[in-house]
Structure formats: C-alpha cells, structure tokens
C-alpha positions as CSV (number, residue, x, y, z in Angstrom):
1,M,18.9,-1.5,-10.0
2,L,16.5,-4.3,-8.4
3,F,17.8,-7.7,-7.3
4,N,15.2,-9.7,-9.7
5,S,16.9,-8.2,-13.2
6,Y,19.5,-9.1,-15.4
7,P,21.4,-6.1,-14.7
8,F,21.7,-6.7,-11.2
9,I,21.9,-10.7,-11.3
10,L,23.7,-11.1,-14.8
11,G,26.3,-7.8,-14.0
12,F,26.8,-5.7,-10.9
13,L,26.5,-9.0,-8.7
14,P,29.4,-11.0,-10.2
15,V,31.8,-7.9,-10.9
16,V,31.3,-6.9,-7.1
17,L,31.5,-10.4,-5.7
18,V,34.8,-10.7,-8.1
19,V,36.6,-7.8,-7.1
20,Y,35.6,-8.0,-3.3
21,G,37.5,-11.5,-3.5
22,A,40.5,-10.1,-5.3
23,L,40.8,-7.2,-3.3
24,G,40.0,-9.6,0.3
25,E,43.4,-11.6,-1.2
26,S,45.7,-8.6,-2.5
27,R,48.0,-6.3,-0.8
28,W,45.3,-3.9,-1.6
29,R,43.2,-5.4,0.6
30,Q,42.4,-2.3,2.9
31,A,40.6,-1.0,0.0
32,T,37.7,-3.4,-0.1
33,P,35.8,-1.1,2.3
34,F,35.6,1.6,-0.2
35,F,35.2,-0.8,-3.0
36,L,32.3,-1.6,-1.2
37,I,30.9,1.8,-0.4
38,A,31.6,2.7,-4.1
39,A,30.1,-0.2,-5.5
40,S,26.7,0.6,-3.4
41,L,26.6,4.2,-4.4
42,F,26.7,3.4,-7.9
43,F,23.6,0.3,-7.2
44,Y,22.1,3.5,-5.3
45,A,22.6,6.1,-8.5
46,W,21.9,3.4,-11.2
47,W,17.9,4.2,-10.2
48,N,18.0,7.8,-10.6
49,W,21.7,9.6,-9.8
50,H,19.8,12.9,-8.7
51,Y,19.0,11.6,-5.5
52,L,22.3,10.6,-4.5
53,L,23.2,13.8,-3.5
54,L,20.7,13.6,-1.1
55,F,21.4,10.4,0.1
56,L,25.3,12.0,0.4
57,F,23.7,14.9,2.4
58,S,21.9,12.6,4.9
59,I,25.4,10.7,5.0
60,A,27.8,13.7,5.9
61,F,25.0,15.7,7.8
62,N,24.1,12.6,9.9
63,Y,28.0,11.4,10.6
64,L,29.3,15.2,11.2
65,W,26.0,16.1,13.4
66,S,26.7,12.8,15.7
67,R,30.2,14.5,16.6
68,L,28.4,17.2,18.2
69,L,27.3,14.7,20.8
70,G,30.3,13.8,22.4
71,P,31.2,11.5,24.9
72,I,28.1,10.6,27.5
73,P,28.8,12.6,30.5
74,P,30.0,11.6,34.5
75,A,27.0,11.4,36.5
76,G,25.9,14.7,38.0
77,A,26.6,16.9,34.5
78,A,23.1,17.1,34.4
79,A,24.0,20.5,31.3
80,S,26.2,18.3,29.1
81,A,23.4,15.7,29.1
82,R,20.9,18.2,28.4
83,A,23.0,19.5,25.9
84,R,23.3,16.1,24.4
85,R,19.6,15.2,24.3
86,L,18.8,19.0,22.4
87,I,21.7,17.8,20.1
88,L,19.9,14.2,19.3
89,G,16.5,15.7,19.2
90,V,17.6,17.9,16.6
91,G,19.3,15.7,14.6
92,I,16.0,13.4,14.4
93,A,14.1,16.0,13.8
94,V,16.0,16.9,10.5
95,N,15.8,13.3,9.4
96,V,11.8,13.6,9.8
97,A,11.9,17.0,8.3
98,L,13.6,15.4,5.0
99,L,11.5,12.2,4.8
100,G,8.3,14.6,5.5
101,Y,9.2,16.9,2.8
102,F,9.9,14.6,-0.1
103,K,7.3,11.9,1.1
104,Y,4.3,14.2,2.9
105,R,4.4,17.7,1.8
106,D,1.7,16.8,-1.3
107,F,-0.3,14.5,0.9
108,L,-0.6,17.2,3.7
109,V,-1.0,20.2,1.2
110,G,-3.8,18.6,-0.6
111,S,-5.2,17.1,2.6
112,V,-5.3,20.9,3.4
113,N,-6.6,21.8,0.1
114,G,-9.4,19.1,0.2
115,A,-10.5,20.3,3.8
116,L,-10.1,24.1,3.4
117,G,-11.5,24.4,-0.6
118,L,-7.6,26.1,-1.1
119,A,-5.8,25.3,-4.2
120,W,-2.3,25.3,-2.9
121,P,-0.1,23.6,-5.6
122,L,1.6,20.1,-5.3
123,L,5.2,19.4,-6.9
124,H,4.6,15.8,-7.6
125,M,7.8,15.1,-6.5
126,E,9.2,11.6,-7.4
127,L,10.0,10.0,-4.1
128,P,13.7,9.7,-3.5
129,L,14.5,6.0,-3.2
130,A,14.6,4.6,0.0
131,I,14.7,7.0,2.2
132,S,11.8,5.8,4.6
133,F,14.8,2.9,4.9
134,F,17.8,5.0,5.4
135,T,16.0,7.8,7.5
136,F,14.9,4.9,10.3
137,E,18.5,3.8,10.0
138,Q,20.3,7.3,10.7
139,I,17.9,7.4,13.2
140,T,19.3,4.3,14.8
141,Y,23.2,5.5,14.2
142,L,22.4,8.9,16.0
143,M,20.8,6.8,19.2
144,S,24.0,4.4,19.1
145,C,26.3,7.4,19.1
146,Y,23.9,9.1,22.0
147,R,24.6,5.6,23.8
148,G,28.1,5.3,23.6
149,E,28.5,2.6,21.7
150,E,30.9,0.9,20.0
151,G,32.9,1.8,16.6
152,T,30.1,5.0,16.6
153,G,33.0,7.5,15.3
154,D,34.5,5.2,12.2
155,F,33.4,7.1,9.3
156,V,34.3,4.4,6.9
157,S,32.0,1.6,9.3
158,Y,29.6,4.3,9.6
159,A,29.3,4.5,5.9
160,M,29.4,0.6,5.1
161,F,26.6,0.0,7.2
162,I,24.5,3.1,5.9
163,T,25.1,2.2,1.9
164,F,25.5,-1.5,2.3
165,F,23.7,-2.3,-0.8
166,P,21.8,-6.0,0.3
167,H,19.8,-3.4,2.7
168,L,20.0,0.1,1.1
169,I,16.8,-0.2,-1.0
170,A,14.1,-1.9,1.4
171,G,15.9,-3.0,4.1
172,P,15.9,-5.1,6.6
173,I,15.9,-2.4,9.3
174,V,19.4,-3.1,10.8
175,R,21.3,-1.3,13.7
176,Y,24.3,-0.2,13.4
177,Q,25.7,-2.2,17.0
178,E,23.9,-5.5,15.0
179,I,26.1,-4.9,11.8
180,Y,29.5,-2.9,13.1
181,P,30.7,-6.1,15.0
182,Q,30.8,-8.3,12.2
183,F,31.2,-5.7,9.4
184,N,33.9,-2.7,10.0
185,R,37.1,-1.5,8.5
186,R,39.0,-4.3,10.7
187,T,37.1,-7.1,9.2
188,Q,39.1,-9.8,7.3
189,F,37.2,-9.3,3.9
190,R,37.4,-12.8,1.6
191,L,35.1,-14.7,0.0
192,S,34.5,-17.9,1.7
193,A,32.4,-21.1,1.1
194,E,31.1,-21.4,4.3
195,N,29.4,-17.6,3.5
196,L,29.1,-17.6,-0.3
197,T,27.4,-21.1,-0.3
198,P,24.3,-20.3,1.4
199,G,24.0,-16.6,0.6
200,L,23.6,-17.9,-3.1
201,M,21.2,-20.7,-1.9
202,I,19.1,-18.2,0.4
203,F,19.2,-15.8,-2.6
204,A,18.0,-18.1,-5.0
205,I,15.3,-19.2,-3.0
206,G,14.4,-15.2,-2.4
207,L,14.1,-14.6,-6.0
208,F,12.1,-17.8,-7.3
209,K,9.5,-16.5,-4.5
210,K,9.6,-12.9,-5.6
211,V,9.6,-13.9,-9.9
212,I,7.6,-17.4,-9.9
213,L,5.2,-16.6,-6.9
214,A,4.8,-12.9,-6.3
215,D,4.6,-11.7,-9.8
216,T,2.0,-14.5,-11.0
217,F,-0.2,-13.0,-8.2
218,R,0.4,-9.7,-8.9
219,D,-1.1,-10.4,-12.5
220,Y,-4.3,-10.9,-10.4
221,V,-4.7,-7.6,-8.4
222,G,-4.1,-4.9,-10.6
223,P,-7.3,-5.7,-13.0
224,V,-9.6,-5.4,-9.7
225,F,-7.9,-3.0,-7.7
226,E,-7.2,-0.6,-10.5
227,A,-10.1,-1.2,-12.6
228,H,-13.7,1.5,-12.1
229,F,-16.4,-1.9,-12.3
230,L,-17.9,-3.2,-9.5
231,P,-16.4,-5.5,-8.0
232,S,-18.9,-9.5,-7.8
233,F,-18.1,-11.4,-4.8
234,P,-15.6,-13.3,-6.4
235,D,-13.9,-10.9,-7.8
236,A,-13.7,-9.0,-4.7
237,W,-12.1,-12.1,-2.9
238,G,-10.0,-13.3,-5.6
239,A,-8.1,-9.9,-5.9
240,T,-7.7,-9.8,-2.3
241,L,-6.4,-13.3,-2.1
242,A,-4.2,-12.6,-4.7
243,F,-3.0,-9.1,-3.1
244,A,-2.5,-11.1,0.4
245,L,-0.1,-13.8,-1.3
246,Q,1.7,-11.5,-3.9
247,V,2.9,-9.0,-1.2
248,Y,3.6,-12.3,1.0
249,F,6.2,-13.8,-1.2
250,D,7.3,-10.4,-2.6
251,F,8.2,-9.3,0.8
252,S,9.6,-12.8,1.9
253,G,11.2,-12.7,-1.3
254,Y,13.2,-9.6,-0.9
255,S,14.3,-10.2,2.8
256,D,15.9,-13.7,1.4
257,M,17.5,-11.7,-1.4
258,A,18.8,-9.2,0.7
259,I,19.6,-11.6,4.0
260,G,21.3,-13.9,1.3
261,L,23.3,-11.3,-0.1
262,A,24.5,-10.0,2.9
263,R,25.7,-13.3,3.4
264,M,27.6,-13.5,0.6
265,F,29.8,-11.0,2.1
266,G,30.1,-12.5,5.3
267,V,27.2,-10.6,7.2
268,R,24.1,-11.8,9.2
269,F,21.0,-10.0,9.1
270,P,18.5,-10.0,11.6
271,E,15.7,-12.4,10.1
272,N,12.7,-9.9,9.0
273,F,10.4,-12.2,7.8
274,D,8.5,-15.5,9.5
275,S,5.5,-17.3,8.4
276,P,3.1,-14.4,9.8
277,Y,0.2,-16.0,8.2
278,K,0.3,-19.0,10.6
279,C,0.4,-17.1,13.4
280,T,-2.6,-17.0,16.0
281,N,-3.0,-13.9,16.5
282,M,-2.3,-10.3,16.1
283,V,0.4,-10.0,18.5
284,E,2.0,-12.4,17.2
285,Y,1.5,-11.6,13.5
286,W,3.6,-8.1,14.5
287,H,6.7,-10.4,15.8
288,R,6.6,-12.1,12.7
289,W,6.2,-9.8,9.7
290,H,8.6,-6.7,8.9
291,I,10.2,-7.8,12.2
292,T,12.8,-5.2,11.7
293,L,10.2,-2.4,11.3
294,S,8.3,-3.7,14.2
295,F,11.1,-3.4,16.6
296,F,12.0,-0.3,15.1
297,L,8.5,1.3,15.8
298,R,8.6,-0.4,19.3
299,D,11.8,0.7,20.4
300,Y,11.8,4.8,19.2
301,V,8.0,5.2,18.9
302,Y,6.3,2.8,21.3
303,I,8.2,3.1,24.1
304,P,9.0,6.7,24.3
305,L,5.7,7.3,24.3
306,G,5.1,5.2,27.3
307,G,4.2,1.9,26.2
308,N,2.7,-0.3,28.9
309,R,3.9,1.6,31.8
310,R,0.8,4.0,32.4
311,G,-1.8,2.1,33.1
312,E,-4.3,-0.2,30.2
313,L,-5.7,2.9,28.8
314,R,-2.7,4.5,27.6
315,Q,-1.3,1.5,26.4
316,H,-3.9,0.8,24.0
317,L,-3.3,4.6,23.0
318,N,0.0,4.0,22.2
319,L,-0.6,1.2,20.4
320,F,-3.1,2.9,18.2
321,L,-0.6,5.4,17.8
322,T,2.2,3.5,16.6
323,M,0.4,1.7,14.4
324,L,-0.9,5.0,12.7
325,V,2.9,5.6,12.4
326,G,3.6,3.1,10.8
327,G,0.4,2.8,8.5
328,L,1.6,6.5,7.2
329,W,5.2,5.3,7.2
330,H,3.8,2.7,4.2
331,G,2.6,5.6,2.2
332,A,1.4,9.3,2.2
333,S,-2.4,8.6,2.1
334,W,-5.4,8.6,4.2
335,T,-6.1,4.8,3.2
336,F,-2.7,3.8,4.8
337,V,-3.8,5.8,7.7
338,V,-6.8,3.6,7.8
339,W,-5.0,0.6,7.6
340,G,-2.3,1.4,10.4
341,A,-5.5,2.5,12.4
342,L,-6.9,-0.8,11.9
343,Q,-3.8,-2.8,13.2
344,G,-4.1,-0.3,16.1
345,V,-7.6,-1.5,17.3
346,A,-6.5,-5.1,16.3
347,L,-3.2,-5.4,18.6
348,S,-5.4,-3.1,21.5
349,I,-8.1,-6.0,21.0
350,N,-5.3,-8.6,21.1
351,H,-3.7,-7.3,24.3
352,A,-7.5,-6.7,26.3
353,W,-8.3,-10.4,25.4
354,R,-5.1,-12.1,26.4
355,K,-5.3,-9.9,29.8
356,H,-8.7,-10.1,30.5
357,S,-10.0,-13.2,29.3
358,T,-8.5,-16.8,30.1
359,R,-10.3,-18.4,27.0
360,R,-8.2,-19.2,24.1
361,L,-9.2,-19.6,20.8
362,P,-8.3,-23.1,19.5
363,A,-5.5,-22.3,17.1
364,L,-7.6,-23.2,13.6
365,A,-9.5,-20.6,14.6
366,G,-6.9,-18.2,15.5
367,V,-5.4,-18.7,11.9
368,A,-8.6,-17.8,10.3
369,L,-9.6,-14.6,12.5
370,T,-5.8,-13.4,12.2
371,F,-6.1,-14.3,8.4
372,G,-9.1,-12.3,8.1
373,V,-8.5,-9.1,9.9
374,T,-5.6,-9.1,7.5
375,L,-7.3,-9.3,4.9
376,F,-9.8,-6.8,5.8
377,G,-6.7,-4.3,6.0
378,Y,-4.9,-5.2,2.5
379,V,-8.0,-4.0,1.4
380,F,-7.2,-0.3,2.2
381,F,-3.2,-1.0,2.2
382,R,-3.9,-1.7,-1.7
383,S,-6.3,0.3,-2.6
384,T,-5.9,4.1,-3.7
385,T,-8.7,5.5,-2.6
386,F,-11.8,5.4,0.1
387,T,-14.5,4.8,-2.8
388,R,-12.9,2.0,-4.1
389,A,-11.7,0.4,-1.1
390,W,-15.4,0.5,0.0
391,Q,-16.5,-1.6,-3.6
392,I,-14.6,-4.3,-2.8
393,V,-15.6,-4.5,1.1
394,R,-19.0,-4.6,-0.4
395,G,-18.1,-7.6,-2.8
396,M,-16.7,-9.5,-0.4
397,V,-20.0,-9.1,1.8
398,G,-21.8,-9.9,-1.6
399,A,-23.6,-6.8,-2.3
400,N,-22.1,-6.0,-5.7
401,G,-23.5,-9.9,-6.3
402,F,-21.5,-12.8,-7.1
403,A,-22.0,-13.1,-10.9
404,W,-18.8,-14.7,-12.5
405,R,-18.1,-11.2,-14.9
406,A,-16.1,-12.5,-17.7
407,E,-16.3,-9.8,-19.6
408,F,-14.1,-7.2,-16.9
409,G,-11.6,-9.9,-17.4
410,S,-13.0,-11.8,-14.1
411,F,-11.2,-14.0,-11.4
412,T,-11.4,-18.0,-13.5
413,S,-11.9,-21.1,-11.9
414,E,-8.1,-21.7,-12.9
415,M,-7.0,-18.3,-11.2
416,Y,-8.8,-19.9,-7.8
417,R,-6.8,-22.8,-8.0
418,N,-3.5,-21.0,-8.1
419,I,-4.7,-19.1,-5.3
420,L,-5.5,-22.2,-3.7
421,K,-2.0,-23.6,-4.1
422,G,-0.3,-20.6,-2.7
423,L,-2.4,-20.5,0.5
424,L,-1.1,-24.2,0.9
425,V,2.5,-23.4,0.7
426,V,2.2,-20.5,3.0
427,W,0.7,-23.0,5.5
428,F,1.5,-26.3,5.0
429,C,5.2,-25.6,3.5
430,P,8.4,-25.3,5.5
431,N,9.9,-21.9,5.0
432,R,13.1,-20.4,4.0
433,Q,14.4,-20.6,8.2
434,T,13.5,-24.1,7.9
435,I,14.6,-25.3,4.7
436,M,18.5,-24.0,5.6
437,Q,18.2,-26.1,8.4
438,W,18.1,-29.2,6.5
439,D,20.9,-31.6,6.3
440,W,21.0,-31.8,3.1
441,L,21.3,-35.3,0.7
442,G,25.1,-33.9,0.0
443,D,26.6,-31.1,-1.6
444,Y,25.4,-32.8,-5.3
445,V,21.7,-32.1,-4.0
446,Y,22.4,-28.6,-2.6
447,A,24.0,-27.9,-6.1
448,A,21.3,-29.3,-8.2
449,A,18.2,-27.9,-6.0
450,F,20.2,-24.3,-6.2
451,V,20.6,-24.4,-10.1
452,V,16.5,-25.4,-10.7
453,L,15.6,-22.4,-8.6
454,A,18.4,-20.0,-10.1
455,V,17.5,-21.0,-13.8
456,V,13.8,-21.0,-13.4
457,S,13.8,-17.6,-12.2
458,V,16.4,-16.0,-14.5
459,L,14.7,-17.6,-17.3
460,N,11.0,-15.2,-16.1
461,L,13.0,-12.3,-15.8
462,A,11.5,-10.8,-18.6
463,N,10.7,-6.4,-17.8
464,P,10.6,-7.3,-13.9
465,P,8.4,-5.6,-11.7
466,A,9.4,-3.5,-8.5
467,F,9.3,-4.8,-5.1
468,V,6.1,-3.6,-3.5
469,Y,8.3,-2.4,-0.6
470,F,9.8,0.0,-3.1
471,Q,7.5,2.4,-2.7
472,F,7.8,3.0,0.6
C-alpha cells in the first residue's frame, strides 16, 4: 500500500487514526499496541501477503535470538563475553543471509554464469517488500540487546518498533533506543492536536513533493534511460537532471510523509533528508542525504572496519568499502556497485583535500562541483546496463551530437524550463524543516495551506507510481 494512493489516504489512514484515538480514550487503552501491530501487518500484507510469513519469521527469530544474549556479564567473565559476541555475530549473519538470498542470489549466480560461461538457473524472485530496511533495523535491535539498552526484553514494544507502518517500507532506518522511550507499551496512546496538526501538515508537504514534483520529472526520465537510441547532448543532460530532481523530491517527499505519519501518533522520527543539493562537498552531502542510512553505514560498517583509527590509507580503503556496501544495498546490480565505488572515491578525495590542503573552494564552486559529481553518479544509479550508462555519458560530453531529436521524444524547451524551475526550488526555496519553524499568520493560514497542498495532491493521484526507494 503506497502512501500516495487512494486506499491509504482515504481508507487505511483515517480508519487507523479513528480507531487509535477511540482506543486511547477508552477502557481498552492497553489494547492499542496490539491494534497498531495488527494494522501495520495488514499494511505490509496489502502488497503481497505471501511475504508476510517471511516478515513474521524475521520478527520471531530476532526476538527469540536476542533472548540468548542474556544480560551483560560482569567484568572479568571473558567466556560469557565471547559467547555473547558469537551469538550476536550469528544473529547478524542470519539476517544478512536472508537478505542476501532474496536480494542477491540471482545477481551472484548471474555474475558467476557470465564469468565462467555456466548456465545455473536464475529464480527471478520478487524482492520481498522492505527487506533491506527491516533487515538493517533488526541488526540495530540485536545491537541494542547486546548493549543491554532499555526495554529490549519487551516483545510488544519490539514488535511495534519493527512493524510500525510509517517507517516500515522505506525508512527512515530508526534505532530501537530512539523509538522505545517515546513509543512503548506503557505509552499513553492518544491523539492530540499538538501532534496531529503538524503531522498532517508535514505529510501534506511530502505528498505534494511526490505527486506534483517528483512524478512530473519521472515522466522525463524513462524515455531516455529506458530507450535504445543514442542520446544527444540535450537528451542526456535533460534526462540526468530530471532524474536528479525526481529522486530528490521523491525521497524527500517520502521522508516527510513518514515523519508526518509518525508525528500523528506522537512519535518523532530522526530527520532523514536535509537539502543535500545545497552542500559544498561530498562529506556534507552524505550527512544530509538519506541521513539514517549514512549513520548506519558509519556505525555498522565503517567503524567496525577500523574507521580512521589505522592510518590515512586504511581510512580511504574503509570509506571505499563502506560505500561499496552502500551501493550494493541500493540494488543487486554492478551499476549500483560502480555508483557506490564512485561515492567512495569522491569521499576519499574530499577527506584528503581537507587534510592536506589549506585552500577551500568558494561556496558556489563547491556546490557546483558536488552537484556535478552527484549527477555523474546518477547515470550509473539509474541505468540498468553499463552500455546504456556509457551511451548517456557520451551524450553528456557531446559525442552523440547536439541535435534535438523530436522523433525520439527529445527534451523540449518547455521540459527544460520545468527542470530549471525545479532546480530553483531545490537551491533557493526553504525546505520542510524551515517551513515548519515559521510563525504562521494564524490558524486559518495554516489550515488553508494544508488544504491547498492536500487537495491538489489528492486530485492528481490517478495510477500513482511507487517511490524510488521501494525497489531497495
């Protein structure tokens, strides 16, 4: 069930809010956590109920396995500490193996077939919804149990944390210690205006970004990236810029909707997106694009590899390997691996420049360079084959000519004007975080802004496309 769909907006969400509010004010208040878990499982099963069994297995396994960790042993109990580390390692390995089988099995078999000339069969399995996201969150839960953090033995609170539908499908990747203190079985579950009002507004802003902005640019991308003709200079640049805007507004919109939905229920998610195209370098960019994923990769890949503690050369290698993992997480394809490698190289160069040079680029030049590196990476991120990626790169440098090819549905001047408007919005308009801090000119202005955003978006919801990050 998509956030940007009629069944969710006109059916699921109103029903859940009404029942949630009614239970919170009734003598059955203690049943509210169970209702939220059931509603979230229904939300998940709406897409494909067969994979609900896999999701339930993941929940049951990780909770039962976490109980084997037991309490933190006293100082000096080396054997117990080693046993706990082994249990933790096995638990993480099972989660990674589950993700690997469903997401990467065909990728690995196909790569071996291509390298060795074999013909091992491919399964062509449909990727279970949200498996990349809930796998990472299960890992954070096991780590919370290993560290003995508050509330890890409470199954109901754990089940709410994993299944809670606002973050279930595509993040943000939240951690148990972030959610448990504000959302556990002892929470006073009830609707309140101080949460519902900003939650609805944040959701409406995100919905508008997705439906009106992201989906408009989406229509510009496919005819070039998914075609077979050689893209000319205007086609290659137009499609790449359009994809940059599509993925920007798509993921920004999803993050806003998830944060807004959680806020309606009194939960504050961590920020996940903060105007990354305004960044002046790649390090800052990755602190502001998919923030929770960046922090996860830092804490669970980069730091365990050694971080920056083993010399500069090892730091660059760790950055490179971490971004390779990040690229592969985004998709089971060598184009995603190359995209991750490009990000790793860019981050390493950025860190080396900071350390060894006293010169700093002017802010405008930094923004332009960072955006240019990002655009080059997007060619591989969006292309399904290296052949198509190379054709688009050639088009961007003019090797395929400069003609406007109307017969192929080339980019028109109107499409370029829309792209320019999108870039102006990205670089010069305030983001959602800033807008929500404004001192509104009274409740009527606030209500009118919400109504305009919501109505315009809902009226354009016919055949809604999925979010970009749903495929991961």
